[in-house]
C-alpha positions as CSV (number, residue, x, y, z in Angstrom):
1,X,6.0,12.7,-32.4
2,X,4.1,13.6,-29.3
3,X,3.0,10.8,-26.8
4,X,-0.5,11.2,-28.0
5,X,0.5,10.3,-31.4
6,X,2.1,7.1,-30.4
7,X,-1.0,6.3,-28.3
8,X,-3.1,6.9,-31.3
9,X,-1.1,4.5,-33.3
10,X,-1.7,2.0,-30.5
11,X,-5.4,2.6,-30.6
12,X,-5.4,2.0,-34.4
13,X,-3.5,-1.2,-33.9
14,X,-6.1,-2.3,-31.2
15,X,-8.9,-2.0,-33.7
16,X,-7.5,-4.9,-35.7
17,X,-8.6,-7.2,-33.0
18,X,-12.3,-6.0,-33.5
19,X,-14.6,-9.0,-33.6
20,X,-11.9,-11.5,-32.6
21,X,-10.9,-10.8,-29.0
22,X,-14.0,-10.9,-27.1
23,X,-14.6,-11.4,-24.1
24,X,-11.2,-9.8,-23.8
25,X,-10.6,-6.0,-24.6
26,X,-9.0,-4.6,-27.8
27,X,-5.5,-3.6,-26.9
28,X,-2.8,-2.2,-29.1
29,X,0.9,-1.5,-28.0
30,X,3.8,0.6,-29.5
31,X,7.4,0.5,-28.4
32,X,9.5,3.6,-29.0
33,X,13.3,4.0,-28.7
34,X,14.7,7.7,-29.1
35,X,11.7,8.9,-31.0
36,X,11.5,6.0,-33.3
37,X,8.9,3.0,-33.2
38,X,10.9,-0.2,-32.9
39,X,8.0,-2.6,-32.0
40,X,4.2,-2.8,-32.6
41,X,1.6,-5.4,-31.8
42,X,-2.0,-5.8,-30.9
43,X,-4.2,-8.6,-29.2
44,X,-5.2,-10.6,-32.3
45,X,-7.6,-13.3,-31.0
46,X,-8.9,-14.5,-27.8
47,X,-6.7,-17.0,-26.1
48,X,-3.6,-15.8,-28.0
49,X,-0.7,-13.6,-27.1
50,X,-1.7,-10.1,-25.8
51,X,-0.5,-6.8,-27.4
52,X,2.5,-6.3,-25.3
53,X,3.8,-9.9,-26.1
54,X,3.4,-9.3,-29.8
55,X,5.1,-5.8,-29.6
56,X,8.1,-7.0,-27.6
57,X,8.4,-9.9,-30.0
58,X,8.5,-7.7,-33.0
59,X,11.5,-5.7,-31.6
60,X,14.5,-6.6,-33.6
61,X,17.1,-5.5,-31.2
62,X,16.0,-6.6,-27.7
63,X,18.8,-4.8,-26.0
64,X,17.0,-1.6,-26.8
65,X,14.2,-2.4,-24.5
66,X,15.7,-1.1,-21.3
67,X,15.9,2.4,-22.9
68,X,12.5,2.3,-24.5
69,X,9.0,3.6,-23.7
70,X,5.9,1.3,-24.1
71,X,2.7,2.8,-25.0
72,X,-0.4,0.7,-24.4
73,X,-4.0,1.3,-24.7
74,X,-5.2,-0.6,-21.7
75,X,-3.3,-1.3,-18.3
76,X,-1.1,-4.4,-18.9
77,X,-2.7,-7.3,-17.2
78,X,-1.5,-8.7,-13.8
79,X,-3.0,-12.1,-13.6
80,X,-2.7,-15.5,-15.3
81,X,-5.4,-16.3,-17.7
82,X,-5.1,-17.9,-21.0
83,X,-1.5,-16.3,-21.2
84,X,1.1,-15.0,-18.5
85,X,0.6,-11.5,-16.9
86,X,1.8,-8.8,-19.4
87,X,3.0,-6.5,-16.6
88,X,5.5,-9.0,-15.5
89,X,6.8,-9.3,-19.2
90,X,7.6,-5.7,-19.3
91,X,9.3,-5.9,-15.8
92,X,11.4,-8.8,-17.2
93,X,12.4,-6.7,-20.1
94,X,13.3,-3.9,-17.9
95,X,11.5,-1.3,-20.1
96,X,12.2,2.4,-19.0
97,X,8.7,3.7,-19.1
98,X,5.2,2.5,-19.7
99,X,2.5,5.0,-20.9
100,X,-1.1,3.7,-20.4
101,X,-4.3,5.1,-22.1
102,X,-6.9,3.5,-19.7
103,X,-6.6,1.7,-16.4
104,X,-8.5,-1.8,-16.3
105,X,-11.6,-1.9,-14.3
106,X,-11.6,-5.7,-14.2
107,X,-11.1,-6.7,-10.6
108,X,-8.4,-9.0,-11.5
109,X,-6.4,-6.2,-12.9
110,X,-7.8,-3.0,-11.4
111,X,-4.4,-1.1,-10.9
112,X,-2.4,-4.3,-10.0
113,X,-0.6,-4.1,-13.3
114,X,0.5,-0.5,-12.6
115,X,1.6,-1.4,-9.0
116,X,3.9,-4.2,-10.5
117,X,5.5,-1.8,-13.0
118,X,5.9,0.8,-10.4
119,X,7.4,-1.6,-7.7
120,X,10.0,-2.8,-10.4
121,X,11.1,0.9,-10.7
122,X,9.4,1.6,-14.1
123,X,8.0,5.0,-14.6
124,X,4.3,4.9,-15.5
125,X,2.0,7.5,-17.0
126,X,-1.7,7.0,-17.3
127,X,-4.6,8.8,-18.9
128,X,-3.1,9.5,-22.3
129,X,-6.1,9.4,-24.7
130,X,-8.1,7.8,-21.9
131,X,-11.5,9.0,-23.4
132,X,-10.7,7.4,-26.7
133,X,-9.4,4.2,-25.3
134,X,-12.5,3.8,-23.1
135,X,-14.8,4.4,-25.9
136,X,-12.9,1.9,-28.1
137,X,-13.4,-0.8,-25.5
138,X,-16.9,0.4,-24.5
139,X,-18.3,-3.2,-24.9
140,X,-15.4,-4.6,-22.3
141,X,-16.1,-1.8,-19.9
142,X,-19.8,-2.0,-20.1
143,X,-19.7,-5.8,-19.2
144,X,-17.2,-5.2,-16.5
145,X,-19.0,-2.4,-14.9
146,X,-22.5,-3.0,-15.5
147,X,-22.4,-6.9,-15.5
148,X,-24.2,-7.1,-18.8
149,X,-23.4,-7.1,-22.6
150,X,-23.2,-3.9,-24.7
151,X,-26.6,-3.7,-26.2
152,X,-27.1,-2.2,-29.9
153,X,-30.6,-1.8,-31.1
154,X,-30.9,-1.8,-34.9
155,X,-33.8,-1.6,-37.1
156,X,-34.9,-0.3,-40.6
157,X,-38.0,1.8,-41.2
158,X,-39.9,3.2,-43.9
159,X,-40.1,6.9,-44.8
160,X,-43.5,6.9,-43.2
161,X,-42.4,5.0,-39.9
162,X,-43.1,1.4,-40.4
163,X,-40.8,-1.6,-39.8
164,X,-43.1,-4.2,-41.7
165,X,-46.3,-4.3,-43.7
166,X,-49.5,-5.4,-42.1
167,X,-48.6,-9.0,-42.9
168,X,-45.4,-8.6,-41.0
169,X,-43.3,-8.7,-44.2
170,X,-40.4,-6.3,-44.2
171,X,-38.4,-7.1,-47.4
172,X,-36.7,-4.9,-48.5
173,X,-36.8,-1.7,-46.6
174,X,-33.2,-0.7,-46.8
175,X,-30.9,-0.8,-49.7
176,X,-28.2,-3.3,-50.5
177,X,-25.4,-1.1,-49.2
178,X,-27.1,-0.8,-45.9
179,X,-27.7,-4.4,-45.6
180,X,-24.0,-5.1,-46.4
181,X,-23.1,-2.7,-43.6
182,X,-25.5,-4.6,-41.2
183,X,-23.4,-7.7,-42.0
184,X,-20.1,-5.9,-41.1
185,X,-21.7,-5.0,-37.9
186,X,-22.8,-8.6,-37.1
187,X,-19.2,-9.5,-37.6
188,X,-17.9,-7.1,-35.0
189,X,-20.4,-8.3,-32.1
190,X,-20.7,-11.5,-30.1
191,X,-24.5,-12.0,-30.5
192,X,-27.6,-11.1,-32.4
193,X,-31.2,-11.3,-31.1
194,X,-34.7,-11.5,-32.8
195,X,-38.2,-12.2,-31.5
196,X,-40.5,-15.0,-32.7
197,X,-42.4,-12.9,-35.3
198,X,-39.1,-11.8,-37.0
199,X,-37.8,-15.5,-37.1
200,X,-41.3,-16.7,-38.3
201,X,-42.0,-14.1,-41.0
202,X,-38.5,-13.1,-42.3
203,X,-36.9,-16.5,-41.8
204,X,-33.5,-14.8,-41.4
205,X,-30.1,-16.5,-41.2
206,X,-28.4,-13.9,-39.1
207,X,-25.1,-14.5,-40.5
208,X,-22.4,-12.3,-42.3
209,X,-22.7,-13.9,-45.7
210,X,-22.3,-10.5,-47.2
211,X,-19.1,-9.6,-45.3
212,X,-15.7,-11.4,-44.2
213,X,-15.7,-12.2,-40.4
214,X,-17.2,-14.5,-37.7
215,X,-20.8,-15.1,-37.4
216,X,-22.3,-13.9,-34.2
217,X,-24.2,-16.4,-31.9
218,X,-27.7,-16.3,-32.9
219,X,-30.5,-15.8,-30.3
220,X,-34.4,-16.1,-30.7
221,X,-37.0,-15.6,-28.1
222,X,-39.6,-18.4,-28.6
223,X,-41.5,-18.4,-25.3
224,X,-43.8,-21.5,-26.1
225,X,-41.7,-23.0,-28.8
226,X,-43.9,-22.4,-31.6
227,X,-41.5,-21.9,-34.4
228,X,-40.9,-24.4,-37.0
229,X,-37.7,-26.4,-36.9
230,X,-37.3,-25.9,-40.6
231,X,-36.3,-22.2,-40.2
232,X,-32.8,-21.0,-41.2
233,X,-32.1,-20.2,-37.5
234,X,-32.3,-23.8,-36.6
235,X,-29.9,-25.3,-39.5
236,X,-27.2,-25.8,-36.7
237,X,-24.6,-24.2,-38.8
238,X,-24.0,-21.5,-36.1
239,X,-24.4,-21.6,-32.3
240,X,-28.0,-20.7,-31.6
241,X,-29.8,-20.1,-28.1
242,X,-33.6,-20.3,-27.8
243,X,-35.0,-18.4,-24.8
244,X,-38.2,-20.0,-23.7
245,X,-40.4,-21.0,-20.7
246,X,-40.8,-24.6,-21.6
247,X,-37.6,-26.6,-22.2
248,X,-33.9,-26.8,-21.1
249,X,-32.0,-28.8,-23.6
250,X,-28.6,-28.7,-25.4
251,X,-27.7,-30.2,-28.7
252,X,-25.0,-29.6,-31.2
253,X,-24.9,-25.7,-32.0
254,X,-28.5,-25.5,-30.6
255,X,-29.4,-24.9,-27.1
256,X,-32.9,-24.2,-25.4
257,X,-32.6,-22.0,-22.3
258,X,-35.6,-22.2,-20.1
259,X,-36.6,-19.0,-17.9
260,X,-39.7,-18.5,-15.7
261,X,-40.1,-15.1,-17.4
262,X,-38.2,-13.7,-20.3
263,X,-37.4,-10.1,-20.0
264,X,-34.4,-7.9,-21.4
265,X,-33.0,-8.1,-18.0
266,X,-33.2,-11.9,-17.7
267,X,-31.9,-12.2,-21.2
268,X,-28.7,-10.0,-20.4
269,X,-28.0,-11.7,-17.3
270,X,-27.9,-15.0,-19.0
271,X,-25.7,-13.8,-21.8
272,X,-23.3,-12.1,-19.2
273,X,-22.9,-15.5,-17.4
274,X,-21.9,-16.8,-20.8
275,X,-19.4,-14.2,-21.2
276,X,-21.1,-12.6,-24.2
277,X,-19.8,-9.1,-24.3
278,X,-22.0,-7.5,-27.1
279,X,-25.4,-8.0,-28.4
280,X,-27.2,-6.6,-31.4
281,X,-31.2,-6.6,-31.3
282,X,-32.6,-6.7,-34.7
283,X,-36.2,-7.0,-33.9
284,X,-38.9,-7.0,-34.2
285,X,-40.7,-4.0,-33.0
286,X,-42.0,-5.5,-30.0
287,X,-38.7,-6.8,-28.7
288,X,-37.0,-3.5,-29.6
289,X,-39.6,-1.5,-27.6
290,X,-39.0,-3.9,-24.5
291,X,-35.3,-3.0,-24.3
292,X,-36.1,0.6,-25.0
293,X,-38.7,0.7,-22.1
294,X,-36.4,-1.3,-19.8
295,X,-33.7,1.3,-20.7
296,X,-31.3,-1.6,-21.2
297,X,-29.5,-0.4,-24.4
298,X,-26.4,1.5,-25.1
299,X,-26.5,2.3,-29.0
300,X,-29.2,2.5,-31.5
301,X,-28.7,2.3,-35.3
302,X,-31.8,3.3,-37.3
303,X,-32.0,3.3,-41.2
304,X,-34.7,5.3,-42.8
305,X,-35.5,4.5,-46.5
306,X,-37.5,6.6,-49.0
307,X,-39.9,3.5,-49.3
308,X,-43.4,4.0,-47.9
309,X,-45.8,1.4,-46.7
310,X,-48.7,3.5,-45.8
311,X,-49.6,1.2,-43.2
312,X,-48.2,-1.8,-41.0
313,X,-46.0,-2.4,-38.0
314,X,-45.0,0.9,-36.5
315,X,-41.3,1.5,-35.9
316,X,-40.1,1.8,-32.2
317,X,-39.8,5.4,-30.9
318,X,-36.8,6.9,-29.1
319,X,-37.3,10.1,-27.0
320,X,-34.1,11.7,-28.0
321,X,-32.3,13.3,-30.9
322,X,-29.7,11.3,-32.8
323,X,-26.0,11.9,-32.1
324,X,-24.9,11.3,-35.7
325,X,-26.5,11.0,-39.2
326,X,-25.0,9.5,-42.2
327,X,-26.3,8.6,-45.7
328,X,-25.8,5.2,-47.1
329,X,-26.9,5.5,-50.7
330,X,-30.6,6.6,-50.5
331,X,-30.9,5.5,-46.8
332,X,-30.5,7.8,-44.0
333,X,-28.6,6.2,-40.9
334,X,-29.2,7.8,-37.4
335,X,-27.1,6.8,-34.5
336,X,-28.2,7.2,-31.0
337,X,-26.5,6.8,-27.7
338,X,-28.2,6.1,-24.4
339,X,-27.5,8.5,-21.5
């Protein structure tokens, strides 16, 4: 196998941490001795052992490590956080070589892990499948480099371009398979946001009841606190944030965050402060358009169904072509990437 093959395996392992490791990055690690994989691991959950620790622990014969090469999808950490520095562990085990896909742009790491390894006499190679590794951790790199969460816009529209009927009702535009896919997406992200009208007229739960995984933090914009406390969003089963201009208050699983002016920029600044790494914006049309006009989005996922409303709330518009088109049963899914 080539070094790219081992690194591809490390990336596959890293993906197992999707939805569980934020605000940490997803990381996978493969340990190779004489062209044979002798250890594997990935970062399984936030606060738990990192990929390198799990990979080293999986090696049955530890005396092989000094003659082994470690393939890791992100630069080993060099600082004490919830766990000890992984770079120091690799030095302690006296591994022969470390191959790294992407360097860490976190200022606490930023080349320091590589320096620790090199200063200990360990051979280091970087940039193997770097593009793929950065893409896998695009949420992490966006937060580190842009000081905001990775933003995914999502909506379903009818064939004639509406997201809701004139009375704001939108059930059901997309099919059951598409709705299940949306629940899978929710389990992969930190938070999900809707506006006041979506909360009022759809009464969504914004959970992952049709998938297995953690529920995202729920966020609703309710500037004047006009929404009924009987809505599903306020059932206190999931951590929920309410952005408003009136009240600052915190109760169990429910927090009101007061802002002088509620904008996409101010929302993302607040979420970044809370170490929320990714956000799905599910609607409504007005909120989605605000993020589009502010150019504060990274990815957009649009379902188009064969259904026709012949009037209602128009769907948002993107002035670019989709990067990818898929078909989910009778629905067309177009995916857009900003920039």
